PyMOL Python script that loads the backbone (N, CA, C, O; Angstrom):
from pymol import cmd

cmd.read_pdbstr("""\
ATOM      1  N   MET A   1     123.780 137.037 119.414  1.00  0.00           N
ATOM      2  CA  MET A   1     124.181 137.102 120.813  1.00  0.00           C
ATOM      3  C   MET A   1     123.142 137.882 121.608  1.00  0.00           C
ATOM      4  O   MET A   1     122.668 138.927 121.161  1.00  0.00           O
ATOM      5  N   LYS A   2     122.793 137.379 122.777  1.00  0.00           N
ATOM      6  CA  LYS A   2     121.910 138.080 123.707  1.00  0.00           C
ATOM      7  C   LYS A   2     122.678 138.327 124.994  1.00  0.00           C
ATOM      8  O   LYS A   2     123.572 137.560 125.351  1.00  0.00           O
ATOM      9  N   THR A   3     122.331 139.386 125.679  1.00  0.00           N
ATOM     10  CA  THR A   3     122.978 139.726 126.935  1.00  0.00           C
ATOM     11  C   THR A   3     122.020 139.413 128.079  1.00  0.00           C
ATOM     12  O   THR A   3     120.842 139.767 128.031  1.00  0.00           O
ATOM     13  N   PHE A   4     122.536 138.746 129.107  1.00  0.00           N
ATOM     14  CA  PHE A   4     121.759 138.397 130.285  1.00  0.00           C
ATOM     15  C   PHE A   4     122.486 138.927 131.525  1.00  0.00           C
ATOM     16  O   PHE A   4     123.680 139.221 131.480  1.00  0.00           O
ATOM     17  N   ALA A   5     121.758 139.043 132.610  1.00  0.00           N
ATOM     18  CA  ALA A   5     122.341 139.482 133.882  1.00  0.00           C
ATOM     19  C   ALA A   5     122.873 138.270 134.648  1.00  0.00           C
ATOM     20  O   ALA A   5     122.369 137.157 134.503  1.00  0.00           O
ATOM     21  N   ALA A   6     123.890 138.506 135.455  1.00  0.00           N
ATOM     22  CA  ALA A   6     124.416 137.487 136.362  1.00  0.00           C
ATOM     23  C   ALA A   6     124.481 138.101 137.757  1.00  0.00           C
ATOM     24  O   ALA A   6     125.063 139.169 137.947  1.00  0.00           O
ATOM     25  N   VAL A   7     123.881 137.421 138.728  1.00  0.00           N
ATOM     26  CA  VAL A   7     123.941 137.836 140.124  1.00  0.00           C
ATOM     27  C   VAL A   7     124.863 136.856 140.824  1.00  0.00           C
ATOM     28  O   VAL A   7     124.644 135.646 140.772  1.00  0.00           O
ATOM     29  N   LEU A   8     125.897 137.376 141.481  1.00  0.00           N
ATOM     30  CA  LEU A   8     126.874 136.512 142.144  1.00  0.00           C
ATOM     31  C   LEU A   8     126.943 136.797 143.632  1.00  0.00           C
ATOM     32  O   LEU A   8     126.771 137.931 144.077  1.00  0.00           O
ATOM     33  N   PHE A   9     127.199 135.738 144.393  1.00  0.00           N
ATOM     34  CA  PHE A   9     127.503 135.918 145.805  1.00  0.00           C
ATOM     35  C   PHE A   9     128.500 134.857 146.234  1.00  0.00           C
ATOM     36  O   PHE A   9     128.593 133.789 145.629  1.00  0.00           O
ATOM     37  N   LYS A  10     129.239 135.164 147.279  1.00  0.00           N
ATOM     38  CA  LYS A  10     130.271 134.264 147.799  1.00  0.00           C
ATOM     39  C   LYS A  10     129.633 133.331 148.813  1.00  0.00           C
ATOM     40  O   LYS A  10     128.928 133.782 149.716  1.00  0.00           O
ATOM     41  N   ASP A  11     129.874 132.035 148.670  1.00  0.00           N
ATOM     42  CA  ASP A  11     129.367 131.025 149.597  1.00  0.00           C
ATOM     43  C   ASP A  11     130.539 130.149 150.003  1.00  0.00           C
ATOM     44  O   ASP A  11     130.964 129.277 149.246  1.00  0.00           O
ATOM     45  N   ASP A  12     131.059 130.382 151.196  1.00  0.00           N
ATOM     46  CA  ASP A  12     132.269 129.721 151.673  1.00  0.00           C
ATOM     47  C   ASP A  12     133.416 129.983 150.695  1.00  0.00           C
ATOM     48  O   ASP A  12     133.814 131.134 150.516  1.00  0.00           O
ATOM     49  N   ASP A  13     133.956 128.939 150.057  1.00  0.00           N
ATOM     50  CA  ASP A  13     135.097 129.137 149.154  1.00  0.00           C
ATOM     51  C   ASP A  13     134.686 129.145 147.687  1.00  0.00           C
ATOM     52  O   ASP A  13     135.546 129.059 146.811  1.00  0.00           O
ATOM     53  N   MET A  14     133.384 129.247 147.402  1.00  0.00           N
ATOM     54  CA  MET A  14     132.877 129.226 146.025  1.00  0.00           C
ATOM     55  C   MET A  14     132.085 130.503 145.739  1.00  0.00           C
ATOM     56  O   MET A  14     131.577 131.151 146.655  1.00  0.00           O
ATOM     57  N   TYR A  15     131.992 130.846 144.477  1.00  0.00           N
ATOM     58  CA  TYR A  15     131.083 131.895 144.024  1.00  0.00           C
ATOM     59  C   TYR A  15     129.889 131.224 143.366  1.00  0.00           C
ATOM     60  O   TYR A  15     130.049 130.329 142.536  1.00  0.00           O
ATOM     61  N   VAL A  16     128.698 131.656 143.738  1.00  0.00           N
ATOM     62  CA  VAL A  16     127.474 131.144 143.131  1.00  0.00           C
ATOM     63  C   VAL A  16     126.965 132.225 142.193  1.00  0.00           C
ATOM     64  O   VAL A  16     126.884 133.395 142.567  1.00  0.00           O
ATOM     65  N   ALA A  17     126.620 131.826 140.964  1.00  0.00           N
ATOM     66  CA  ALA A  17     126.137 132.766 139.956  1.00  0.00           C
ATOM     67  C   ALA A  17     124.749 132.334 139.504  1.00  0.00           C
ATOM     68  O   ALA A  17     124.498 131.151 139.278  1.00  0.00           O
ATOM     69  N   GLU A  18     123.849 133.308 139.374  1.00  0.00           N
ATOM     70  CA  GLU A  18     122.485 133.022 138.937  1.00  0.00           C
ATOM     71  C   GLU A  18     122.104 133.971 137.817  1.00  0.00           C
ATOM     72  O   GLU A  18     122.443 135.153 137.857  1.00  0.00           O
ATOM     73  N   CYS A  19     121.407 133.462 136.826  1.00  0.00           N
ATOM     74  CA  CYS A  19     120.867 134.275 135.744  1.00  0.00           C
ATOM     75  C   CYS A  19     119.374 134.450 136.024  1.00  0.00           C
ATOM     76  O   CYS A  19     118.597 133.524 135.793  1.00  0.00           O
ATOM     77  N   PRO A  20     118.955 135.623 136.518  1.00  0.00           N
ATOM     78  CA  PRO A  20     117.562 135.804 136.917  1.00  0.00           C
ATOM     79  C   PRO A  20     116.569 135.761 135.757  1.00  0.00           C
ATOM     80  O   PRO A  20     115.402 135.428 135.959  1.00  0.00           O
ATOM     81  N   GLU A  21     117.010 136.088 134.562  1.00  0.00           N
ATOM     82  CA  GLU A  21     116.099 136.062 133.417  1.00  0.00           C
ATOM     83  C   GLU A  21     115.693 134.637 133.042  1.00  0.00           C
ATOM     84  O   GLU A  21     114.588 134.408 132.551  1.00  0.00           O
ATOM     85  N   VAL A  22     116.596 133.685 133.278  1.00  0.00           N
ATOM     86  CA  VAL A  22     116.358 132.309 132.854  1.00  0.00           C
ATOM     87  C   VAL A  22     116.128 131.394 134.054  1.00  0.00           C
ATOM     88  O   VAL A  22     115.354 130.441 133.971  1.00  0.00           O
ATOM     89  N   GLY A  23     116.801 131.683 135.172  1.00  0.00           N
ATOM     90  CA  GLY A  23     116.686 130.846 136.362  1.00  0.00           C
ATOM     91  C   GLY A  23     117.803 129.829 136.500  1.00  0.00           C
ATOM     92  O   GLY A  23     117.752 128.966 137.376  1.00  0.00           O
ATOM     93  N   THR A  24     118.814 129.921 135.643  1.00  0.00           N
ATOM     94  CA  THR A  24     119.941 128.999 135.746  1.00  0.00           C
ATOM     95  C   THR A  24     120.884 129.445 136.856  1.00  0.00           C
ATOM     96  O   THR A  24     121.021 130.635 137.142  1.00  0.00           O
ATOM     97  N   VAL A  25     121.530 128.454 137.475  1.00  0.00           N
ATOM     98  CA  VAL A  25     122.454 128.713 138.583  1.00  0.00           C
ATOM     99  C   VAL A  25     123.688 127.854 138.364  1.00  0.00           C
ATOM    100  O   VAL A  25     123.589 126.726 137.883  1.00  0.00           O
ATOM    101  N   SER A  26     124.857 128.392 138.720  1.00  0.00           N
ATOM    102  CA  SER A  26     126.096 127.647 138.623  1.00  0.00           C
ATOM    103  C   SER A  26     127.057 128.157 139.676  1.00  0.00           C
ATOM    104  O   SER A  26     126.711 129.033 140.469  1.00  0.00           O
ATOM    105  N   GLN A  27     128.260 127.613 139.688  1.00  0.00           N
ATOM    106  CA  GLN A  27     129.239 128.042 140.685  1.00  0.00           C
ATOM    107  C   GLN A  27     130.648 127.867 140.158  1.00  0.00           C
ATOM    108  O   GLN A  27     130.873 127.209 139.142  1.00  0.00           O
ATOM    109  N   GLY A  28     131.598 128.469 140.866  1.00  0.00           N
ATOM    110  CA  GLY A  28     133.002 128.346 140.508  1.00  0.00           C
ATOM    111  C   GLY A  28     133.860 128.869 141.645  1.00  0.00           C
ATOM    112  O   GLY A  28     133.370 129.560 142.538  1.00  0.00           O
ATOM    113  N   PHE A  29     135.140 128.538 141.607  1.00  0.00           N
ATOM    114  CA  PHE A  29     136.061 129.001 142.644  1.00  0.00           C
ATOM    115  C   PHE A  29     136.457 130.460 142.448  1.00  0.00           C
ATOM    116  O   PHE A  29     136.921 131.110 143.385  1.00  0.00           O
ATOM    117  N   THR A  30     136.274 130.978 141.228  1.00  0.00           N
ATOM    118  CA  THR A  30     136.532 132.390 140.950  1.00  0.00           C
ATOM    119  C   THR A  30     135.278 132.975 140.303  1.00  0.00           C
ATOM    120  O   THR A  30     134.402 132.235 139.857  1.00  0.00           O
ATOM    121  N   ILE A  31     135.199 134.295 140.256  1.00  0.00           N
ATOM    122  CA  ILE A  31     134.065 134.952 139.598  1.00  0.00           C
ATOM    123  C   ILE A  31     134.046 134.568 138.125  1.00  0.00           C
ATOM    124  O   ILE A  31     132.985 134.273 137.573  1.00  0.00           O
ATOM    125  N   GLU A  32     135.191 134.570 137.498  1.00  0.00           N
ATOM    126  CA  GLU A  32     135.266 134.232 136.079  1.00  0.00           C
ATOM    127  C   GLU A  32     134.785 132.811 135.815  1.00  0.00           C
ATOM    128  O   GLU A  32     134.057 132.565 134.853  1.00  0.00           O
ATOM    129  N   GLU A  33     135.195 131.876 136.673  1.00  0.00           N
ATOM    130  CA  GLU A  33     134.771 130.483 136.513  1.00  0.00           C
ATOM    131  C   GLU A  33     133.268 130.348 136.735  1.00  0.00           C
ATOM    132  O   GLU A  33     132.606 129.601 136.015  1.00  0.00           O
ATOM    133  N   ALA A  34     132.722 131.055 137.716  1.00  0.00           N
ATOM    134  CA  ALA A  34     131.290 130.997 137.977  1.00  0.00           C
ATOM    135  C   ALA A  34     130.497 131.541 136.795  1.00  0.00           C
ATOM    136  O   ALA A  34     129.463 130.980 136.432  1.00  0.00           O
ATOM    137  N   ILE A  35     130.969 132.619 136.197  1.00  0.00           N
ATOM    138  CA  ILE A  35     130.279 133.192 135.031  1.00  0.00           C
ATOM    139  C   ILE A  35     130.410 132.267 133.821  1.00  0.00           C
ATOM    140  O   ILE A  35     129.455 132.105 133.062  1.00  0.00           O
ATOM    141  N   THR A  36     131.573 131.666 133.637  1.00  0.00           N
ATOM    142  CA  THR A  36     131.766 130.741 132.521  1.00  0.00           C
ATOM    143  C   THR A  36     130.828 129.548 132.636  1.00  0.00           C
ATOM    144  O   THR A  36     130.195 129.167 131.651  1.00  0.00           O
ATOM    145  N   THR A  37     130.729 128.956 133.815  1.00  0.00           N
ATOM    146  CA  THR A  37     129.846 127.801 133.981  1.00  0.00           C
ATOM    147  C   THR A  37     128.376 128.218 133.921  1.00  0.00           C
ATOM    148  O   THR A  37     127.527 127.437 133.491  1.00  0.00           O
ATOM    149  N   LEU A  38     128.073 129.440 134.350  1.00  0.00           N
ATOM    150  CA  LEU A  38     126.708 129.951 134.220  1.00  0.00           C
ATOM    151  C   LEU A  38     126.353 130.139 132.748  1.00  0.00           C
ATOM    152  O   LEU A  38     125.243 129.809 132.330  1.00  0.00           O
ATOM    153  N   ARG A  39     127.273 130.659 131.975  1.00  0.00           N
ATOM    154  CA  ARG A  39     127.048 130.826 130.536  1.00  0.00           C
ATOM    155  C   ARG A  39     126.759 129.472 129.888  1.00  0.00           C
ATOM    156  O   ARG A  39     125.819 129.342 129.104  1.00  0.00           O
ATOM    157  N   GLU A  40     127.573 128.461 130.222  1.00  0.00           N
ATOM    158  CA  GLU A  40     127.379 127.125 129.663  1.00  0.00           C
ATOM    159  C   GLU A  40     126.023 126.549 130.063  1.00  0.00           C
ATOM    160  O   GLU A  40     125.312 125.989 129.228  1.00  0.00           O
ATOM    161  N   ALA A  41     125.667 126.686 131.338  1.00  0.00           N
ATOM    162  CA  ALA A  41     124.376 126.171 131.825  1.00  0.00           C
ATOM    163  C   ALA A  41     123.216 126.881 131.142  1.00  0.00           C
ATOM    164  O   ALA A  41     122.217 126.251 130.793  1.00  0.00           O
ATOM    165  N   THR A  42     123.345 128.189 130.950  1.00  0.00           N
ATOM    166  CA  THR A  42     122.288 128.975 130.316  1.00  0.00           C
ATOM    167  C   THR A  42     122.141 128.605 128.850  1.00  0.00           C
ATOM    168  O   THR A  42     121.020 128.480 128.356  1.00  0.00           O
ATOM    169  N   GLU A  43     123.259 128.427 128.143  1.00  0.00           N
ATOM    170  CA  GLU A  43     123.201 128.027 126.738  1.00  0.00           C
ATOM    171  C   GLU A  43     122.526 126.665 126.590  1.00  0.00           C
ATOM    172  O   GLU A  43     121.694 126.481 125.702  1.00  0.00           O
ATOM    173  N   LEU A  44     122.876 125.712 127.449  1.00  0.00           N
ATOM    174  CA  LEU A  44     122.251 124.393 127.400  1.00  0.00           C
ATOM    175  C   LEU A  44     120.758 124.473 127.696  1.00  0.00           C
ATOM    176  O   LEU A  44     119.950 123.821 127.036  1.00  0.00           O
ATOM    177  N   TYR A  45     120.403 125.273 128.686  1.00  0.00           N
ATOM    178  CA  TYR A  45     118.991 125.430 129.041  1.00  0.00           C
ATOM    179  C   TYR A  45     118.211 126.030 127.870  1.00  0.00           C
ATOM    180  O   TYR A  45     117.130 125.550 127.530  1.00  0.00           O
ATOM    181  N   LEU A  46     118.759 127.074 127.260  1.00  0.00           N
ATOM    182  CA  LEU A  46     118.054 127.765 126.175  1.00  0.00           C
ATOM    183  C   LEU A  46     117.946 126.911 124.911  1.00  0.00           C
ATOM    184  O   LEU A  46     117.043 127.126 124.101  1.00  0.00           O
ATOM    185  N   GLU A  47     118.854 125.945 124.728  1.00  0.00           N
ATOM    186  CA  GLU A  47     118.712 125.018 123.605  1.00  0.00           C
ATOM    187  C   GLU A  47     117.431 124.204 123.745  1.00  0.00           C
ATOM    188  O   GLU A  47     116.749 123.929 122.758  1.00  0.00           O
ATOM    189  N   GLU A  48     117.116 123.825 124.965  1.00  0.00           N
ATOM    190  CA  GLU A  48     115.935 123.000 125.241  1.00  0.00           C
ATOM    191  C   GLU A  48     114.672 123.836 125.450  1.00  0.00           C
ATOM    192  O   GLU A  48     113.582 123.431 125.044  1.00  0.00           O
ATOM    193  N   PHE A  49     114.819 124.994 126.080  1.00  0.00           N
ATOM    194  CA  PHE A  49     113.680 125.847 126.421  1.00  0.00           C
ATOM    195  C   PHE A  49     113.940 127.284 125.972  1.00  0.00           C
ATOM    196  O   PHE A  49     114.312 128.121 126.794  1.00  0.00           O
ATOM    197  N   PRO A  50     113.755 127.588 124.691  1.00  0.00           N
ATOM    198  CA  PRO A  50     114.018 128.950 124.210  1.00  0.00           C
ATOM    199  C   PRO A  50     113.098 129.970 124.878  1.00  0.00           C
ATOM    200  O   PRO A  50     111.947 129.672 125.199  1.00  0.00           O
ATOM    201  N   LEU A  51     113.623 131.169 125.078  1.00  0.00           N
ATOM    202  CA  LEU A  51     112.823 132.248 125.666  1.00  0.00           C
ATOM    203  C   LEU A  51     111.807 132.749 124.648  1.00  0.00           C
ATOM    204  O   LEU A  51     112.083 132.822 123.451  1.00  0.00           O
ATOM    205  N   GLU A  52     110.631 133.090 125.150  1.00  0.00           N
ATOM    206  CA  GLU A  52     109.628 133.699 124.288  1.00  0.00           C
ATOM    207  C   GLU A  52     110.102 135.095 123.919  1.00  0.00           C
ATOM    208  O   GLU A  52     110.622 135.824 124.764  1.00  0.00           O
ATOM    209  N   GLU A  53     109.924 135.466 122.664  1.00  0.00           N
ATOM    210  CA  GLU A  53     110.369 136.785 122.195  1.00  0.00           C
ATOM    211  C   GLU A  53     109.660 137.886 122.978  1.00  0.00           C
ATOM    212  O   GLU A  53     108.443 137.847 123.156  1.00  0.00           O
ATOM    213  N   GLY A  54     110.423 138.858 123.438  1.00  0.00           N
ATOM    214  CA  GLY A  54     109.861 139.996 124.156  1.00  0.00           C
ATOM    215  C   GLY A  54     109.526 139.721 125.607  1.00  0.00           C
ATOM    216  O   GLY A  54     109.058 140.621 126.305  1.00  0.00           O
ATOM    217  N   ARG A  55     109.749 138.510 126.083  1.00  0.00           N
ATOM    218  CA  ARG A  55     109.417 138.174 127.476  1.00  0.00           C
ATOM    219  C   ARG A  55     110.690 138.196 128.313  1.00  0.00           C
ATOM    220  O   ARG A  55     111.480 137.252 128.287  1.00  0.00           O
ATOM    221  N   ARG A  56     110.877 139.283 129.053  1.00  0.00           N
ATOM    222  CA  ARG A  56     112.028 139.416 129.939  1.00  0.00           C
ATOM    223  C   ARG A  56     111.537 139.948 131.270  1.00  0.00           C
ATOM    224  O   ARG A  56     110.664 140.815 131.299  1.00  0.00           O
ATOM    225  N   PRO A  57     112.070 139.455 132.361  1.00  0.00           N
ATOM    226  CA  PRO A  57     111.625 139.945 133.664  1.00  0.00           C
ATOM    227  C   PRO A  57     112.117 141.374 133.922  1.00  0.00           C
ATOM    228  O   PRO A  57     113.066 141.850 133.299  1.00  0.00           O
ATOM    229  N   ILE A  58     111.456 142.020 134.834  1.00  0.00           N
ATOM    230  CA  ILE A  58     111.888 143.339 135.301  1.00  0.00           C
ATOM    231  C   ILE A  58     112.748 143.094 136.538  1.00  0.00           C
ATOM    232  O   ILE A  58     112.298 142.470 137.499  1.00  0.00           O
ATOM    233  N   ILE A  59     113.973 143.581 136.513  1.00  0.00           N
ATOM    234  CA  ILE A  59     114.886 143.397 137.636  1.00  0.00           C
ATOM    235  C   ILE A  59     115.094 144.755 138.293  1.00  0.00           C
ATOM    236  O   ILE A  59     115.454 145.729 137.630  1.00  0.00           O
ATOM    237  N   THR A  60     114.868 144.811 139.584  1.00  0.00           N
ATOM    238  CA  THR A  60     114.997 146.062 140.325  1.00  0.00           C
ATOM    239  C   THR A  60     115.578 145.760 141.701  1.00  0.00           C
ATOM    240  O   THR A  60     115.965 144.624 141.975  1.00  0.00           O
ATOM    241  N   THR A  61     115.641 146.743 142.547  1.00  0.00           N
ATOM    242  CA  THR A  61     116.096 146.568 143.928  1.00  0.00           C
ATOM    243  C   THR A  61     115.017 147.072 144.868  1.00  0.00           C
ATOM    244  O   THR A  61     114.101 147.780 144.449  1.00  0.00           O
ATOM    245  N   PHE A  62     115.123 146.709 146.139  1.00  0.00           N
ATOM    246  CA  PHE A  62     114.204 147.216 147.160  1.00  0.00           C
ATOM    247  C   PHE A  62     114.933 147.260 148.493  1.00  0.00           C
ATOM    248  O   PHE A  62     115.985 146.644 148.662  1.00  0.00           O
ATOM    249  N   GLU A  63     114.362 147.993 149.431  1.00  0.00           N
ATOM    250  CA  GLU A  63     114.999 148.160 150.736  1.00  0.00           C
ATOM    251  C   GLU A  63     114.203 147.452 151.819  1.00  0.00           C
ATOM    252  O   GLU A  63     112.989 147.282 151.698  1.00  0.00           O
ATOM    253  N   VAL A  64     114.883 147.043 152.870  1.00  0.00           N
ATOM    254  CA  VAL A  64     114.241 146.497 154.056  1.00  0.00           C
ATOM    255  C   VAL A  64     114.692 147.326 155.259  1.00  0.00           C
ATOM    256  O   VAL A  64     115.749 147.956 155.228  1.00  0.00           O
ATOM    257  N   ALA A  65     113.896 147.317 156.296  1.00  0.00           N
ATOM    258  CA  ALA A  65     114.213 148.097 157.489  1.00  0.00           C
ATOM    259  C   ALA A  65     115.499 147.602 158.129  1.00  0.00           C
ATOM    260  O   ALA A  65     115.791 146.406 158.106  1.00  0.00           O
ATOM    261  N   GLU A  66     116.266 148.520 158.700  1.00  0.00           N
ATOM    262  CA  GLU A  66     117.489 148.136 159.401  1.00  0.00           C
ATOM    263  C   GLU A  66     117.141 147.279 160.597  1.00  0.00           C
ATOM    264  O   GLU A  66     116.064 147.407 161.180  1.00  0.00           O
ATOM    265  N   GLY A  67     118.060 146.406 160.955  1.00  0.00           N
ATOM    266  CA  GLY A  67     117.833 145.516 162.081  1.00  0.00           C
ATOM    267  C   GLY A  67     117.221 144.196 161.667  1.00  0.00           C
ATOM    268  O   GLY A  67     117.164 143.263 162.469  1.00  0.00           O
ATOM    269  N   VAL A  68     116.770 144.101 160.449  1.00  0.00           N
ATOM    270  CA  VAL A  68     116.226 142.830 159.949  1.00  0.00           C
ATOM    271  C   VAL A  68     117.404 141.974 159.516  1.00  0.00           C
ATOM    272  O   VAL A  68     118.257 142.431 158.756  1.00  0.00           O
ATOM    273  N   ARG A  69     117.457 140.746 159.988  1.00  0.00           N
ATOM    274  CA  ARG A  69     118.562 139.856 159.619  1.00  0.00           C
ATOM    275  C   ARG A  69     118.353 139.318 158.232  1.00  0.00           C
ATOM    276  O   ARG A  69     117.271 138.835 157.898  1.00  0.00           O
ATOM    277  N   VAL A  70     119.406 139.400 157.408  1.00  0.00           N
ATOM    278  CA  VAL A  70     119.363 138.870 156.050  1.00  0.00           C
ATOM    279  C   VAL A  70     120.430 137.842 155.856  1.00  0.00           C
ATOM    280  O   VAL A  70     120.554 137.277 154.770  1.00  0.00           O
TER     281      VAL A  70
END
""", "prot")
cmd.dss("prot")
cmd.show_as("cartoon", "prot")
cmd.util.cbc("prot")
cmd.orient("prot")
């Protein structure tokens, strides 16, 4: 078992989930459903394109000036 990150955001009535380490994206009506479908998408992707050993992205945060529309 490997552990990956999931980034989620709400888009209208759906949750969108992304795995930044792999680049897979999925969605669901609940957070749990979005993570479940993301897990399935990631497993399918990794069957075809395995990750290189030791190659993981660096995930961090950064700030932008106030007043900038995001």
